[in-house]
LOROTI-501883 format. One record per residue (C-alpha): residue in one letter; x, y, z. Coordinates in steps of 0.1 Angstrom, whole numbers, plus 5000, padded with zeros to 4 digits. Example, Ala and Ser with C-alpha at 12.3 -4.5 7.8 and 13.67 -1.06 7.14 Angstrom:
<pts>
A512349555078/S513749895071/
</pts>
This chain:
<pts>
M697919418216/R697219708248/V698819478273/A701919408252/S701919768241/L701419918276/L704219668287/L706319738260/C706120158270/L706920038309/A709619878300/L711720168281/L711320378312/P714420378335/P713920218370/L711820478390/G714620408421/S717320578400/A714520848385/Q716321138397/E719721008394/A721721178363/P724020948344/A727320978354/D728921148320/A726221408319/V726821788317/H725221948345/P725822358336/R725022578364/V722822948361/R722423228388/V719023358386/V718923728401/T715423888409/T714224168429/A713123918457/G716823728454/S718623548434/F718923128435/V720922898413/I719922638390/E721722338382/L721122248349/D721221848336/Q721921838301/G722321468299/R718621428306/A717421708288/P719921798262/R717222018238/T715822178265/V718922298284/E720522388253/A717222608240/F717022738280/L720822818275/K720522978240/Y717723228259/V719823308288/K723623378270/S721123638248/G720223808280/F716423698269/Y715123668306/S716124008316/G713324188327/L710623938331/I708523828358/F707523558377/H703723608359/R702023278377/V702823168414/V700522918429/A701322888466/G702022518471/F702522388431/I704722608408/A706522958402/Q706523038365/A708423258346/G710123358316/G707623478293/Y706123788302/D707224168306/K706924428340/D703824568316/M702424188308/K703524188273/P704723848258/K708223838246/A708923688215/V709923368212/T711623148190/E710922788178/N709522538202/I711122268218/V710221908219/N708821738251/E711621538271/S708921468296/G710221078292/N713621158303/G713320978342/L713421328360/A710021398376/N708021738391/L709621718428/R709922018450/G713022208434/T712922068402/V712622318371/A710522258341/L709822378310/A706322508306/R703822438278/T700422498266/T698422178266/E700122078234/P702721858240/H705822028221/S704622358229/G707022448251/T709522768243/S711023008270/Q708822968297/F710122778332/Y708822678364/V710022538394/N708022318414/L707322468449/A705922078461/D706321728446/N703821788413/I703821448401/D700721488380/L702721688355/N704821358354/P704421168321/R702120908317/P701520578294/T699020748281/R700121088280/W703021298278/G704421528310/Y706321838318/A709821778309/V712021858341/F715421998331/G717022108361/R716822128401/V717222438426/T720622368441/E721022678458/G718422998474/M715122738473/E714722978502/V713923258476/V711723058453/D709722968488/D709323298494/I708623398455/G705823108460/H704323318491/R703623608479/P700523788473/T698723728438/A695523868420/G694923908384/G696724078355/G697024138322/P695523828305/F695923658339/D691923618360/R694523518387/N697723378403/V699623738393/P702323838420/V701124178433/E704224298436/P706424268399/I709123988411/V711324108377/I714623848368/E717524128366/R719723908351/I720323488344/E723923438342/L725523068336/L728122988361/E730222778344/
</pts>
């Protein structure tokens, strides 16, 4: 019975060779993230992560991200933002987003994914950019992963610079907070 269930799960997953290829009819809006460290562009994959992209764009259009910081930066791993202001106060969010980690997109260098707690459907406004291939963040047949919903198409050097900034403890975190705040001035929809 377990083998049959596992085979069914594997059959429903997209082929590994096309894991990063988007469906031909997918819509790919782009946003520019303007920070005090520079700017970068994210292409969103609405075809593979429709609920996540819809929620993210709702935050973008409302100006939610302006004034928030990159509050967790781990060199060679991720740069995370979207939850805290310069005073390390959390910003109020709306409802949780259903986890779309089984969408065939992988946590590879330059991809953008929805941050969450250990609860699979707890993601809201926080996102991270993968600074390396982080395959351990992908879903497995026995557990949820972290939903990738876009990729950096311009300005990865800015994200890499953010990933190499000195960090320390700050606010509710005992480590990984950039010593000099990296503030999101705005995220703007390009198309």
